[in-house]
N, C-alpha and C positions, 0 to 999 in steps of 0.2 A: 668822581672821576676815576678812571682806571687806565691802565696800560697793560701791555702784555708782551710775552716773549715768543714769537713764532720763530721758526727756523727750518733749516735744512739739516739732515743728519748726514747727507752725502751730497756731493755736488753732481749727482746723477751718475749713472753708470758710465756716461761719456767722459767722466773726469779720471778714470783709472790711470790713464797715461800721465796726467798731471800729478796724481798722487805718487806715482813712481818717481817723478822728478823731485818732489819736494820731501820725500820720505826720509832722506838723510837728515833733515832737520829734526826729526822725531826720534825718540829712543824707545826701545821696547819697554812695555810696562812691566808691572810686577808679575811674578810667577803665576801661571794659570791655575785657577782653582775651580774644578768642575763641581756642580752641585752634587751632594751625597745621593746615593741611589734611591733612598726612600722618598726624596723630595724632588724627583725629576720626571720628565715625560720624554718619550722618544719621538722625534719628528722626521719624517722621510720625505724627500722631494727629488724626483728624477734620479734616484739611486744614491742620493747624498743623505746620509742620516747623522743626526746630532741629538745630544741629550740636552734638554733646557729645563730650567726650573718648572716645577709642576704648576706654579701659579701664573706662568706667562700665557697670554692669549695667543692662539694660533689662528691666523687669518688666511683663508684660501682666496687668493685673488681671482682665480677662475670663476668662483661663485660670486665674488664681490669686487669686480675689477676697479671700481672707483673708490674703494676704501682708501682713506687718508693714511699715508705712511707716517705715523707719529711715534715719537720715542719718549714722550712724557709719561708713558706707562709701558711696562715691559711687554713685547709682543714679537712674534715671528710671523713674517709675511711671506707667503709661498706663491710664486707665479710672477707673471709679467704685469707690472703696474699700468693702469690706463694712462692715456695721454693727459687726461684731466681728472683730478682727484676731488672728492668732496671733503675738503679740509676746512675746519672753522678758522676764522682769522685769529682766534685767541687760543694758542697752544702754548702752555707755560712750561719751560724747563726740559730737562732730559733725565731719563732714568737709564734706559738701555733697550736694545732691540736688534733684530736681525732680519734682513731681506734676503731670500734665496730666489733668484730668478734665472731664466734660461740665458746662457751666453748669447744666444741669438738675438736677445733684446738689449745687448750692451751697447748698442749705438756706435759711437766713435771710439770706444775703448780700443787701445792698441798695445797695451802692456799690462802685465799683472804685478801686483805688489807681492804676492805669494802664489805658488803653484802647487799642484798635487805632487806627491811623491809616495811611491809604494802603496797606492790606493788611499792615502790620507792627505788632507790639506795641511800644507806646511804653514799653519796659521799661528802657532804660539809665538814665533819669532817675527811675524810680519809687523812692519812699522804701523804706527798710528798717526794720522794727520788730522788735526782739529777733532780729536777724539772720535775718529772713524777709521776702521780697518776694512780693507777690501782684499778679497782672495778670489782668484780665478781657479775653480776646481775643474780643470779641463777634462779629467777622467770621468766626470759626471755631467759635463756640459753646463755647469752652473756658475754663476757669479754671486759671491756672498758679500753682503755689506753689513758690517756690525758696528752699531753706534754704542757709545758708552760715556761715562763720566770718569774722572780720575778715581772716584770711589768705586765704580762698578767694572773698571777695566779688567781686574782679575777674574771676576765672574764671566765676563763675556769671552775672554781668552780661554777660560776653561771650557766654555760651550764649544768654541771652535776647535780646541784640542780633542774633544770627544768624537770628532767627525770620523765616520767610516763610510765606505762605499758598498752598496749592496749588488746583487746580481743584475739589478735593473739599470745600473749605471751605463750610460752610453757616452763615449768620448766626443766632445766638441771643442776645438781649439779656439782660443780667443784670437780675433783678428790681429795681425801684426802690421806695423808700418815701420819703414826704415827711418822715418822722421816724423816728429809730431805734426799732426794734420793741420795745425794752425797757420795756414798760409797767410798771405798778407791781408786777406779779407777778414780774418778772425780778430777783430779789434773793434772797440767802440768807436762811434763817429767823432769822438772828442772827449774832453773831460766831462764827468757826470756829477750832478745833474746839469752843470753849466749854468747859464742864465735863463731863468724860466719864471713866469708869473702865471699861476693858474692851478687848476685842480689836478690831483693825483690820487693814487690809492696804494695801499700795501696789502699783501695777502700772505698767508702762511707758506705757500709754495709759489714759485714762478709759474704763471699760467702757460698753457701750451701755446704753440704758435697760432693754431687756429683760433683760440680764444683771444689772443692778443690782436689778431687781425680783426676779429668781430667787434671787439671793444673799441678799437681804434676808429672804426667806421661808424659806430653807433653810440658810443658813450661820451660824456663830458670830459673824460680824463685824457691827459697826455703825458703823465709821469707815473712811474710805478716804483715802489719800494721793493728791493730784492735782498734777501738774506744771504750774503756771500760767505760769511765766515763765523767762526765762534764755536766754542765747545759746549754751549748750552742751548743749542738750537732744538726746537721740538719737532720740526717736520723735515722729511726728506725733500730733495730737490731734483727730481728725475729729469726736469726740463732745463735746468739752469747750466748752460754750457757756454763756451766762447762763441760758438756760432749763433746761439740764442741772443747773446748780448749784441753781436754784430747785426743781427736781423732787426732786433727792436730799435736800436739807435739809428740804423740805416733807414727805418721806416718813420722816424721822427719822434719816438718815444724818449723821454728823459728818465734815466735811471738814478735812484738815490740808494746806494749800497749801504747795507747794514750789518754790523757784527754784533752777535750775542754772546757775550762772554760772562765773566765773574760779576756777581751781583753785590749789592751793598752788604757789609757785614752785620748790619742790624736787621736782617731779613731772616726768614726760615728757609730760603733757598739752599739746596745742597751744594752748590758751587758759588762760593763767596770769595770776595777779595779779603786780604788781610786787614785787620783793624790797625796794624802798624803802618803809618803813612809811607815810610820808606819802602817797605815790602809791597804795599799796594801800588806805589809808583812803578816798581819794577815789573809787577804783574800787568800793568797798563802797557809797558813797553813791549812785553811779550805778546800781549793781544794784538797790538798794532802791527808787529812783525808778521804775524799770521794773516792778518787782514790784507797787508800789502802783498803778500804772496798770493793770496786767493784773488785779489783784484787783478794782479798781473796775469795770473793763469787765465782769467776770464776776459782779458783784453781791455780792462778798465784802466785807463792810463793815469800817470801823475797829473796833478792839477785837479783831479776829481776829489770830492769830499766823501769820507767814509764815516758813518754814524755809529757810535758805540751805544748799544741798547742796555740801559740800567733801569730796571723796573722801580716802580714806587716803593718807598720805604718811609718809615717813621723817623724823621731826622733827629739826631743827637749831635752834640759837638764832635765827638770822636768818629761817628759814622760819616758826617759831613767831611771831615778832614781826610778820611780814607778814600771816599768817592772822588774828591777833588784832586787828591794826589794820584790816584789811578788815572784820572783824566789828563793830568799833567804829563804823566809818562806816555799815555796814548797819543797825546797831541805832539809831544816832542819827537817821538819816534816816527809818526806820520810825516812831520815836516822834514825830517832828514831825507825822506824819499820823495819829496815834492808833492805830498798829498795834503789836502785840507782836512781838518778834524771836525767831526760833528758829534753831537750828544743828544740822544733820545732819552727822555724820561717823563715822568708825571710833572706837570707844571707846578703842582703843589709841594713836590718834595725835591728831586734832583735838580730840576730847572731853577727853582726858587733859590736852592743853596748855591748854585753856580752864579746866579745873578747877584746874590748878596756879597760875593767875593770877586766881583767883576774887575775891580781895580787893585786887587791884592797881588802884588808881585811875587808872593810866595807860591802861587799856583800859575801854571801856563794856561792861559784862556783858550777854550775851544773856539773854533772859527764859526761854526754854525750851531743853531739850536733846532731841535725837532721835538716839539712838546705835545703831550697828550692832555687836552682839555676838551672833553666831549661836551661842548656847549652848543654845538650845531651851527656855529658861525664860520662860514667859509672866508676867513681872513687870517691875518697874522698878528692880530692884537693879543697881547699877553695880560691884559688887565692888571691887577695889582701884583702879579707874580714876578714880572720883569719890567723894569723901567723902559719906557719907549725909546730912550736914548741908547740903550744897550743892544748890541747885535742889530743895529738899525740900518746897515748898508746891505740889504738883500741877503740876509743871513738866517732866515727863519722858515720852518715848515711847522704847520699847525695840523695835528691829527684832531679833527674836530668832531668826528662821529666814529663810533667803534662797533664792530661786529654786526654789520648788515649785509644781507645777501642781495646782490643786484644781478640783473640779466640783460645782456645786450647781444643781439644776433644769434640767439639760441644758446648762449653760454652763460651759466650762473656761477658766480664766485662769491664767497664770503669775504668781505673786505672791511678795512678801516678806511674812511675817507679823509684825505689830506688836502691842504691848501699850501702851495709853495710860493715864496718870494725869495729866490735865491739868485746869486750871481757868482761869477768865476772869481771875483776878488783878485787878489795878487797871490798866486800860488807860491808857497815857500820855496826858496832856492834849495835844492838838494845839497847836502853837505857830506864830505868824506873825511870825518875826523880821524886823524892818526895815519892817514895814508898820503904819501907824497905823489902828487899828480904831474909834477913838473919834470920833464925829461928833454934832453936834447934830440932824442929820437924816439919813435914809438914802433918798435919792430913787431912783426907778427908773432902773436903768442896763441898757443893752442894746447890741445890735450897733452899732458906730460910737461909743459912748460912750467918753470918756477921763477920766483924772484919778485922784485918790487913792481915791475910792469904788470905782472899778473895780479898782484895785490891792488894796484891802482884800477885795473880793469874790473876786478870783482867789485870794488867799492863803487865804481861808476855804474855797473849793472844793477847793483842793489839800489842805488839812488834813483835809477830809472824805473824801479818797480819790478825788476826781474832778478829775483833774489838767488844768488848762487851759494848762500850760506855765509858763514863768517869769513871775511877776507883773510886768507892765510898764505897767499902767495903760491898756491899749488893749484894748477889748472887741472881739476878733476872732472868727473861726470856731471856734477851739479853746475859747475861753471860752464861746461859745454852746453848743457840744456838751457841755462839762462841766456847764453850768447845766441843760441839759435832762435829762441823765442824773441829776443830783442831784434835780431836781424830780420825775422819775418814781419815784425811791427813796422819796420822801416822800409820794407820792400827790397832788402838786400838778399843776396844769396845766403841761404841759412846753412852754412857749412860748419858752424860752431867754432870757427877759427877767427881771431880778432886781428884782421889786417888793417890796411890804410883806411878803407871806407868805414869799417865798423868803429875804428879809433875815432875818426873824424866825427862820426854821428854821436858817439858817447861823449867825447870831450867838449862838444859844442852845446850839449843840452842845457836848458835853462831859459831865462828871459831873453828877449830879443830886442833890446833898445838900439836905436841907431847910434853907432859909434864911429868916429873918425879921428883924424889928426888932432891931437890935444886931448882926447878922451882918457879917462883913467877908470880903474875900478875892476870889480870881479868880472864883468862881461868881457872887458878887454883881455883879461887873463885867460878866460875860456877860449876867446878867439885865437889868441896866440898859440895855445896848445893845439887847437884843432888845425890851425894852418901848418904847424910843425908836422902833424900827422898827414894831412891832406897833400902837402907839397913834397913831403919826404925830405925836407931840409930843416935845419935848425932855425927857429925864429925865437928871438930872445923873449922870455916869459917873465915880464916884470909889471904887467898891469898898466903900463903906459903906452899909448898909441903914438909911437914916434915914427921916424922916417922909415926905419926897417920894417916895422909892422905895416905901414902904409904901402910900401913896395910889395911885400908878401900878399897883401890884400889884392893889389892890382894884378899880380901874377896869377893868383887863384881865380879871380874873376875872369881874366882873359882866357885861361885854360878851360874854364867851364862855360864859356859862351855868355858871360855876363857883361854888362857895362862896366868897363874898367875904370871907375872913377875913384876908387880907394876909399869909398864910404860903404860901411857895412850896414845895409838896411834889410828890409824884409826878404828880398830876393837872395841876397848873399847868405843870410842866416838860414833860409829855407834850404839852400844848397848844401851848406855845411851840415845841418841837422838831419838831412836825408842821406848823408854819407857820400855826397858827390865829390 
């Protein structure tokens, strides 16, 4: 049995605007350290010249346009990647590498993380997101994507710092847009993978739209694993954008999002979680926060499951404790934002370890299993590895064949075959620990605003999967960006200011049980907050559906053209959650 770590090193050139929005969450890495002169080679493309280590491979994409952009071995890729790349399904880990491509191939990119200055790329101070740095060198008309690990960040920054422009450089500006282009259409059709029984596949990179269309028409698959986040991803993702997600789910594909981060401490991988359980748990929390941001930026909403990819390991008591602690932090952080947690591993190691502690309250149990057992059986039987009574409620994905090339409609892809039996389950209720959400009024807050209402709004945005950073009560650029993305997802005017409609949509998020006179609990509390915002008057927020709440519900229903019966069912919840 085997398993593997495929991934993207970048979310495609189209995600540059996204990286600009989340860059504030990253901090500049260690000081740049260029390779010494005797061990480097000079590479030039479109007048952009850098010094890279002498042992790095240089790949000319004009000569080999379908070359796989992979970072498990150091390389420089020059030119525009093809729409469809020849990537193996099994690409393990990451070392580092750089892609230099024309800005004209940057797709939907609308902003740069770093720009040219005095003929050089202002790269040493550029932020890194998910261990990826992107720089628009407009004076040479190139977009530079640099992948690294924590260990190789200094080296990669040194390469970027060596950049110079030659006489052959010609200026091309990166396209700008006044607003992120993710209009209302740029969102998944619902939580992913949702409820689905049947075959799927995963591949190192998200296939092109043409390949997805051909496979949808001719293959037995209706679900696809996509590597959305993680700093140990081996492959680039030039196709994976919010519009790609929207197109696939709109066409009926189910997506199972995967994060590839730290590996078990008892392996030889270069990026490992700590052997100390407390530290490992904290690392799991950090990984989940990055995955939530990536999912949000791709339009994959709360209620979706995200799977942490931890490769096979030889289990020991201490290694097992570290892995399960990491997964506890992973799960708990996902739950605070309303996502389900998944765990991918070898059935004989990680999955077996998780199953052995299924009822151990010292660990927070993951919601879904995604297990590698290459026995060729398209089912979700786990044999002796996991009892049939564990994760038995549509909570399993079986990777039953690995590393096979299949061709449909003229498009060949190297894949792993999967069989899914998954359901939506009960998505966890997002929480906002430490923030007061109960106010007698919810005034408009916007860029420059400060105070407890801003902190509440930041917490609610984070819980919705639109991460503004740590809630600090200061409405800055990251909060504005998160607000706009949330508004776009709800079909509201994306002005970046949180007024009555946006407050109503944020405050009412969550489960939608029918509540009426006499009802109590968390759903009633959310209802009372949302009514306070939506009606612009104080509704007592006590979690008890009394006469005052009933009158407020009738007033809201009447003003929104709903049947004014005082009962909050699907129609009323739908209006509230869409910001009406």
